[in-house]
PDBQT receptor file of N, H, CA, C and O in Angstrom, charges set to zero:
ATOM      1  N   MET A   1       0.822  -1.189   0.000  1.00  0.00    +0.000 N 
ATOM      2  CA  MET A   1       0.000   0.000   0.000  1.00  0.00    +0.000 C 
ATOM      3  C   MET A   1       0.875   1.264   0.000  1.00  0.00    +0.000 C 
ATOM      4  O   MET A   1       0.642   2.184  -0.784  1.00  0.00    +0.000 OA
ATOM      5  N   LEU A   2       1.863   1.300   0.870  1.00  0.00    +0.000 N 
ATOM      6  H   LEU A   2       2.052   0.553   1.507  1.00  0.00    +0.000 HD
ATOM      7  CA  LEU A   2       2.748   2.466   0.912  1.00  0.00    +0.000 C 
ATOM      8  C   LEU A   2       3.530   2.609  -0.391  1.00  0.00    +0.000 C 
ATOM      9  O   LEU A   2       3.717   3.718  -0.891  1.00  0.00    +0.000 OA
ATOM     10  N   ARG A   3       3.978   1.496  -0.929  1.00  0.00    +0.000 N 
ATOM     11  H   ARG A   3       3.826   0.595  -0.522  1.00  0.00    +0.000 HD
ATOM     12  CA  ARG A   3       4.731   1.521  -2.191  1.00  0.00    +0.000 C 
ATOM     13  C   ARG A   3       3.875   2.111  -3.305  1.00  0.00    +0.000 C 
ATOM     14  O   ARG A   3       4.356   2.898  -4.119  1.00  0.00    +0.000 OA
ATOM     15  N   GLU A   4       2.619   1.729  -3.334  1.00  0.00    +0.000 N 
ATOM     16  H   GLU A   4       2.228   1.089  -2.672  1.00  0.00    +0.000 HD
ATOM     17  CA  GLU A   4       1.711   2.253  -4.362  1.00  0.00    +0.000 C 
ATOM     18  C   GLU A   4       1.480   3.745  -4.180  1.00  0.00    +0.000 C 
ATOM     19  O   GLU A   4       1.407   4.488  -5.159  1.00  0.00    +0.000 OA
ATOM     20  N   ALA A   5       1.366   4.185  -2.934  1.00  0.00    +0.000 N 
ATOM     21  H   ALA A   5       1.425   3.581  -2.139  1.00  0.00    +0.000 HD
ATOM     22  CA  ALA A   5       1.104   5.595  -2.661  1.00  0.00    +0.000 C 
ATOM     23  C   ALA A   5       2.314   6.472  -2.984  1.00  0.00    +0.000 C 
ATOM     24  O   ALA A   5       2.159   7.579  -3.499  1.00  0.00    +0.000 OA
ATOM     25  N   LEU A   6       3.513   5.982  -2.684  1.00  0.00    +0.000 N 
ATOM     26  H   LEU A   6       3.639   5.083  -2.266  1.00  0.00    +0.000 HD
ATOM     27  CA  LEU A   6       4.715   6.793  -2.861  1.00  0.00    +0.000 C 
ATOM     28  C   LEU A   6       5.363   6.648  -4.230  1.00  0.00    +0.000 C 
ATOM     29  O   LEU A   6       6.046   7.558  -4.701  1.00  0.00    +0.000 OA
ATOM     30  N   GLY A   7       5.151   5.525  -4.851  1.00  0.00    +0.000 N 
ATOM     31  H   GLY A   7       4.597   4.786  -4.468  1.00  0.00    +0.000 HD
ATOM     32  CA  GLY A   7       5.871   5.224  -6.085  1.00  0.00    +0.000 C 
ATOM     33  C   GLY A   7       7.169   4.518  -5.727  1.00  0.00    +0.000 C 
ATOM     34  O   GLY A   7       7.644   4.626  -4.597  1.00  0.00    +0.000 OA
ATOM     35  N   PRO A   8       7.742   3.800  -6.675  1.00  0.00    +0.000 N 
ATOM     36  CA  PRO A   8       8.901   2.954  -6.360  1.00  0.00    +0.000 C 
ATOM     37  C   PRO A   8      10.147   3.713  -5.890  1.00  0.00    +0.000 C 
ATOM     38  O   PRO A   8      10.839   3.241  -4.988  1.00  0.00    +0.000 OA
ATOM     39  N   GLU A   9      10.445   4.856  -6.469  1.00  0.00    +0.000 N 
ATOM     40  H   GLU A   9       9.883   5.239  -7.202  1.00  0.00    +0.000 HD
ATOM     41  CA  GLU A   9      11.658   5.586  -6.102  1.00  0.00    +0.000 C 
ATOM     42  C   GLU A   9      11.580   6.133  -4.683  1.00  0.00    +0.000 C 
ATOM     43  O   GLU A   9      12.508   5.952  -3.895  1.00  0.00    +0.000 OA
ATOM     44  N   LEU A  10      10.490   6.795  -4.358  1.00  0.00    +0.000 N 
ATOM     45  H   LEU A  10       9.736   6.942  -4.998  1.00  0.00    +0.000 HD
ATOM     46  CA  LEU A  10      10.340   7.370  -3.021  1.00  0.00    +0.000 C 
ATOM     47  C   LEU A  10      10.214   6.275  -1.969  1.00  0.00    +0.000 C 
ATOM     48  O   LEU A  10      10.744   6.406  -0.866  1.00  0.00    +0.000 OA
ATOM     49  N   TYR A  11       9.522   5.209  -2.306  1.00  0.00    +0.000 N 
ATOM     50  H   TYR A  11       9.092   5.103  -3.202  1.00  0.00    +0.000 HD
ATOM     51  CA  TYR A  11       9.397   4.079  -1.384  1.00  0.00    +0.000 C 
ATOM     52  C   TYR A  11      10.775   3.507  -1.046  1.00  0.00    +0.000 C 
ATOM     53  O   TYR A  11      11.061   3.244   0.122  1.00  0.00    +0.000 OA
ATOM     54  N   GLU A  12      11.621   3.312  -2.042  1.00  0.00    +0.000 N 
ATOM     55  H   GLU A  12      11.388   3.525  -2.990  1.00  0.00    +0.000 HD
ATOM     56  CA  GLU A  12      12.967   2.781  -1.808  1.00  0.00    +0.000 C 
ATOM     57  C   GLU A  12      13.801   3.749  -0.968  1.00  0.00    +0.000 C 
ATOM     58  O   GLU A  12      14.606   3.314  -0.145  1.00  0.00    +0.000 OA
ATOM     59  N   ALA A  13      13.618   5.045  -1.164  1.00  0.00    +0.000 N 
ATOM     60  H   ALA A  13      12.964   5.399  -1.832  1.00  0.00    +0.000 HD
ATOM     61  CA  ALA A  13      14.340   6.035  -0.365  1.00  0.00    +0.000 C 
ATOM     62  C   ALA A  13      13.918   5.961   1.099  1.00  0.00    +0.000 C 
ATOM     63  O   ALA A  13      14.764   5.973   1.992  1.00  0.00    +0.000 OA
ATOM     64  N   VAL A  14      12.625   5.886   1.342  1.00  0.00    +0.000 N 
ATOM     65  H   VAL A  14      11.937   5.876   0.617  1.00  0.00    +0.000 HD
ATOM     66  CA  VAL A  14      12.113   5.772   2.713  1.00  0.00    +0.000 C 
ATOM     67  C   VAL A  14      12.620   4.485   3.351  1.00  0.00    +0.000 C 
ATOM     68  O   VAL A  14      13.034   4.489   4.510  1.00  0.00    +0.000 OA
ATOM     69  N   LEU A  15      12.590   3.400   2.614  1.00  0.00    +0.000 N 
ATOM     70  H   LEU A  15      12.254   3.397   1.673  1.00  0.00    +0.000 HD
ATOM     71  CA  LEU A  15      13.066   2.116   3.114  1.00  0.00    +0.000 C 
ATOM     72  C   LEU A  15      14.550   2.185   3.469  1.00  0.00    +0.000 C 
ATOM     73  O   LEU A  15      14.963   1.640   4.493  1.00  0.00    +0.000 OA
ATOM     74  N   ALA A  16      15.340   2.832   2.656  1.00  0.00    +0.000 N 
ATOM     75  H   ALA A  16      15.005   3.275   1.824  1.00  0.00    +0.000 HD
ATOM     76  CA  ALA A  16      16.776   2.972   2.929  1.00  0.00    +0.000 C 
ATOM     77  C   ALA A  16      17.014   3.762   4.213  1.00  0.00    +0.000 C 
ATOM     78  O   ALA A  16      17.890   3.418   5.007  1.00  0.00    +0.000 OA
ATOM     79  N   ILE A  17      16.237   4.811   4.412  1.00  0.00    +0.000 N 
ATOM     80  H   ILE A  17      15.525   5.091   3.768  1.00  0.00    +0.000 HD
ATOM     81  CA  ILE A  17      16.364   5.614   5.634  1.00  0.00    +0.000 C 
ATOM     82  C   ILE A  17      15.995   4.782   6.852  1.00  0.00    +0.000 C 
ATOM     83  O   ILE A  17      16.707   4.811   7.856  1.00  0.00    +0.000 OA
ATOM     84  N   ARG A  18      14.905   4.049   6.781  1.00  0.00    +0.000 N 
ATOM     85  H   ARG A  18      14.327   4.025   5.966  1.00  0.00    +0.000 HD
ATOM     86  CA  ARG A  18      14.471   3.214   7.913  1.00  0.00    +0.000 C 
ATOM     87  C   ARG A  18      15.498   2.142   8.235  1.00  0.00    +0.000 C 
ATOM     88  O   ARG A  18      15.749   1.856   9.405  1.00  0.00    +0.000 OA
ATOM     89  N   ARG A  19      16.092   1.550   7.214  1.00  0.00    +0.000 N 
ATOM     90  H   ARG A  19      15.888   1.782   6.263  1.00  0.00    +0.000 HD
ATOM     91  CA  ARG A  19      17.127   0.530   7.445  1.00  0.00    +0.000 C 
ATOM     92  C   ARG A  19      18.354   1.155   8.110  1.00  0.00    +0.000 C 
ATOM     93  O   ARG A  19      18.937   0.562   9.017  1.00  0.00    +0.000 OA
ATOM     94  N   ALA A  20      18.741   2.335   7.667  1.00  0.00    +0.000 N 
ATOM     95  H   ALA A  20      18.267   2.816   6.930  1.00  0.00    +0.000 HD
ATOM     96  CA  ALA A  20      19.893   3.020   8.263  1.00  0.00    +0.000 C 
ATOM     97  C   ALA A  20      19.610   3.383   9.714  1.00  0.00    +0.000 C 
ATOM     98  O   ALA A  20      20.489   3.257  10.566  1.00  0.00    +0.000 OA
ATOM     99  N   GLU A  21      18.395   3.831  10.003  1.00  0.00    +0.000 N 
ATOM    100  H   GLU A  21      17.681   3.934   9.311  1.00  0.00    +0.000 HD
ATOM    101  CA  GLU A  21      18.024   4.145  11.383  1.00  0.00    +0.000 C 
ATOM    102  C   GLU A  21      18.058   2.897  12.255  1.00  0.00    +0.000 C 
ATOM    103  O   GLU A  21      18.538   2.946  13.387  1.00  0.00    +0.000 OA
ATOM    104  N   ALA A  22      17.562   1.797  11.745  1.00  0.00    +0.000 N 
ATOM    105  H   ALA A  22      17.172   1.757  10.825  1.00  0.00    +0.000 HD
ATOM    106  CA  ALA A  22      17.565   0.541  12.501  1.00  0.00    +0.000 C 
ATOM    107  C   ALA A  22      18.995   0.120  12.819  1.00  0.00    +0.000 C 
ATOM    108  O   ALA A  22      19.280  -0.334  13.927  1.00  0.00    +0.000 OA
ATOM    109  N   GLU A  23      19.886   0.267  11.855  1.00  0.00    +0.000 N 
ATOM    110  H   GLU A  23      19.654   0.635  10.955  1.00  0.00    +0.000 HD
ATOM    111  CA  GLU A  23      21.292  -0.083  12.075  1.00  0.00    +0.000 C 
ATOM    112  C   GLU A  23      21.936   0.860  13.086  1.00  0.00    +0.000 C 
ATOM    113  O   GLU A  23      22.682   0.421  13.962  1.00  0.00    +0.000 OA
ATOM    114  N   LEU A  24      21.651   2.149  12.967  1.00  0.00    +0.000 N 
ATOM    115  H   LEU A  24      21.045   2.506  12.256  1.00  0.00    +0.000 HD
ATOM    116  CA  LEU A  24      22.228   3.149  13.855  1.00  0.00    +0.000 C 
ATOM    117  C   LEU A  24      21.812   2.931  15.306  1.00  0.00    +0.000 C 
ATOM    118  O   LEU A  24      22.630   3.065  16.216  1.00  0.00    +0.000 OA
ATOM    119  N   PHE A  25      20.546   2.597  15.520  1.00  0.00    +0.000 N 
ATOM    120  H   PHE A  25      19.882   2.489  14.781  1.00  0.00    +0.000 HD
ATOM    121  CA  PHE A  25      20.025   2.474  16.875  1.00  0.00    +0.000 C 
ATOM    122  C   PHE A  25      20.012   1.047  17.402  1.00  0.00    +0.000 C 
ATOM    123  O   PHE A  25      19.486   0.801  18.488  1.00  0.00    +0.000 OA
ATOM    124  N   ALA A  26      20.576   0.104  16.662  1.00  0.00    +0.000 N 
ATOM    125  H   ALA A  26      21.004   0.304  15.780  1.00  0.00    +0.000 HD
ATOM    126  CA  ALA A  26      20.554  -1.307  17.065  1.00  0.00    +0.000 C 
ATOM    127  C   ALA A  26      21.248  -1.537  18.400  1.00  0.00    +0.000 C 
ATOM    128  O   ALA A  26      20.881  -2.457  19.131  1.00  0.00    +0.000 OA
ATOM    129  N   MET A  27      22.238  -0.725  18.730  1.00  0.00    +0.000 N 
ATOM    130  H   MET A  27      22.536   0.022  18.136  1.00  0.00    +0.000 HD
ATOM    131  CA  MET A  27      22.979  -0.933  19.972  1.00  0.00    +0.000 C 
ATOM    132  C   MET A  27      22.243  -0.392  21.197  1.00  0.00    +0.000 C 
ATOM    133  O   MET A  27      22.676  -0.627  22.325  1.00  0.00    +0.000 OA
ATOM    134  N   PHE A  28      21.152   0.319  20.995  1.00  0.00    +0.000 N 
ATOM    135  H   PHE A  28      20.801   0.509  20.078  1.00  0.00    +0.000 HD
ATOM    136  CA  PHE A  28      20.402   0.910  22.096  1.00  0.00    +0.000 C 
ATOM    137  C   PHE A  28      19.178   0.069  22.439  1.00  0.00    +0.000 C 
ATOM    138  O   PHE A  28      18.591  -0.583  21.576  1.00  0.00    +0.000 OA
ATOM    139  N   THR A  29      18.809   0.098  23.709  1.00  0.00    +0.000 N 
ATOM    140  H   THR A  29      19.286   0.628  24.410  1.00  0.00    +0.000 HD
ATOM    141  CA  THR A  29      17.580  -0.571  24.123  1.00  0.00    +0.000 C 
ATOM    142  C   THR A  29      16.400   0.348  23.837  1.00  0.00    +0.000 C 
ATOM    143  O   THR A  29      16.574   1.534  23.555  1.00  0.00    +0.000 OA
ATOM    144  N   ASP A  30      15.212  -0.208  23.912  1.00  0.00    +0.000 N 
ATOM    145  H   ASP A  30      15.070  -1.171  24.141  1.00  0.00    +0.000 HD
ATOM    146  CA  ASP A  30      14.009   0.617  23.748  1.00  0.00    +0.000 C 
ATOM    147  C   ASP A  30      13.986   1.727  24.791  1.00  0.00    +0.000 C 
ATOM    148  O   ASP A  30      13.620   2.862  24.488  1.00  0.00    +0.000 OA
ATOM    149  N   ALA A  31      14.377   1.400  26.015  1.00  0.00    +0.000 N 
ATOM    150  H   ALA A  31      14.675   0.477  26.261  1.00  0.00    +0.000 HD
ATOM    151  CA  ALA A  31      14.393   2.391  27.099  1.00  0.00    +0.000 C 
ATOM    152  C   ALA A  31      15.365   3.528  26.788  1.00  0.00    +0.000 C 
ATOM    153  O   ALA A  31      15.070   4.687  27.079  1.00  0.00    +0.000 OA
ATOM    154  N   ASP A  32      16.516   3.213  26.203  1.00  0.00    +0.000 N 
ATOM    155  H   ASP A  32      16.756   2.271  25.966  1.00  0.00    +0.000 HD
ATOM    156  CA  ASP A  32      17.484   4.249  25.818  1.00  0.00    +0.000 C 
ATOM    157  C   ASP A  32      16.877   5.222  24.815  1.00  0.00    +0.000 C 
ATOM    158  O   ASP A  32      17.017   6.437  24.956  1.00  0.00    +0.000 OA
ATOM    159  N   VAL A  33      16.212   4.690  23.818  1.00  0.00    +0.000 N 
ATOM    160  H   VAL A  33      16.098   3.704  23.704  1.00  0.00    +0.000 HD
ATOM    161  CA  VAL A  33      15.611   5.526  22.774  1.00  0.00    +0.000 C 
ATOM    162  C   VAL A  33      14.490   6.378  23.359  1.00  0.00    +0.000 C 
ATOM    163  O   VAL A  33      14.389   7.567  23.056  1.00  0.00    +0.000 OA
ATOM    164  N   ILE A  34      13.656   5.779  24.189  1.00  0.00    +0.000 N 
ATOM    165  H   ILE A  34      13.738   4.814  24.435  1.00  0.00    +0.000 HD
ATOM    166  CA  ILE A  34      12.557   6.524  24.812  1.00  0.00    +0.000 C 
ATOM    167  C   ILE A  34      13.098   7.674  25.647  1.00  0.00    +0.000 C 
ATOM    168  O   ILE A  34      12.589   8.791  25.566  1.00  0.00    +0.000 OA
ATOM    169  N   GLU A  35      14.120   7.414  26.446  1.00  0.00    +0.000 N 
ATOM    170  H   GLU A  35      14.534   6.507  26.512  1.00  0.00    +0.000 HD
ATOM    171  CA  GLU A  35      14.711   8.459  27.284  1.00  0.00    +0.000 C 
ATOM    172  C   GLU A  35      15.317   9.575  26.434  1.00  0.00    +0.000 C 
ATOM    173  O   GLU A  35      15.181  10.749  26.778  1.00  0.00    +0.000 OA
ATOM    174  N   ALA A  36      15.969   9.237  25.356  1.00  0.00    +0.000 N 
ATOM    175  H   ALA A  36      16.080   8.283  25.077  1.00  0.00    +0.000 HD
ATOM    176  CA  ALA A  36      16.564  10.248  24.478  1.00  0.00    +0.000 C 
ATOM    177  C   ALA A  36      15.490  11.134  23.858  1.00  0.00    +0.000 C 
ATOM    178  O   ALA A  36      15.678  12.346  23.744  1.00  0.00    +0.000 OA
ATOM    179  N   VAL A  37      14.380  10.551  23.460  1.00  0.00    +0.000 N 
ATOM    180  H   VAL A  37      14.227   9.567  23.552  1.00  0.00    +0.000 HD
ATOM    181  CA  VAL A  37      13.290  11.322  22.861  1.00  0.00    +0.000 C 
ATOM    182  C   VAL A  37      12.643  12.221  23.905  1.00  0.00    +0.000 C 
ATOM    183  O   VAL A  37      12.296  13.364  23.609  1.00  0.00    +0.000 OA
ATOM    184  N   ARG A  38      12.483  11.726  25.095  1.00  0.00    +0.000 N 
ATOM    185  H   ARG A  38      12.765  10.797  25.336  1.00  0.00    +0.000 HD
ATOM    186  CA  ARG A  38      11.886  12.541  26.169  1.00  0.00    +0.000 C 
ATOM    187  C   ARG A  38      12.738  13.760  26.469  1.00  0.00    +0.000 C 
ATOM    188  O   ARG A  38      12.206  14.849  26.684  1.00  0.00    +0.000 OA
ATOM    189  N   ARG A  39      14.045  13.594  26.486  1.00  0.00    +0.000 N 
ATOM    190  H   ARG A  39      14.477  12.709  26.311  1.00  0.00    +0.000 HD
ATOM    191  CA  ARG A  39      14.939  14.720  26.772  1.00  0.00    +0.000 C 
ATOM    192  C   ARG A  39      14.935  15.733  25.646  1.00  0.00    +0.000 C 
ATOM    193  O   ARG A  39      15.174  16.918  25.882  1.00  0.00    +0.000 OA
ATOM    194  N   ARG A  40      14.671  15.294  24.438  1.00  0.00    +0.000 N 
ATOM    195  H   ARG A  40      14.477  14.332  24.247  1.00  0.00    +0.000 HD
ATOM    196  CA  ARG A  40      14.679  16.173  23.268  1.00  0.00    +0.000 C 
ATOM    197  C   ARG A  40      13.478  17.105  23.260  1.00  0.00    +0.000 C 
ATOM    198  O   ARG A  40      13.573  18.228  22.766  1.00  0.00    +0.000 OA
ATOM    199  N   CYS A  41      12.369  16.664  23.790  1.00  0.00    +0.000 N 
ATOM    200  H   CYS A  41      12.292  15.751  24.191  1.00  0.00    +0.000 HD
ATOM    201  CA  CYS A  41      11.123  17.447  23.727  1.00  0.00    +0.000 C 
ATOM    202  C   CYS A  41      11.055  18.510  24.781  1.00  0.00    +0.000 C 
ATOM    203  O   CYS A  41      10.071  19.246  24.853  1.00  0.00    +0.000 OA
TER     204      CYS A  41
């Protein structure tokens, strides 16, 4: 559904960003990420 809405190029770009984010934050626990977001707001 998202691929159809965005088109193949934009969908692949979004997917690449999400994969990079997953790799970047893989070393952190869910609690670490939640705490970082809370401090940012």
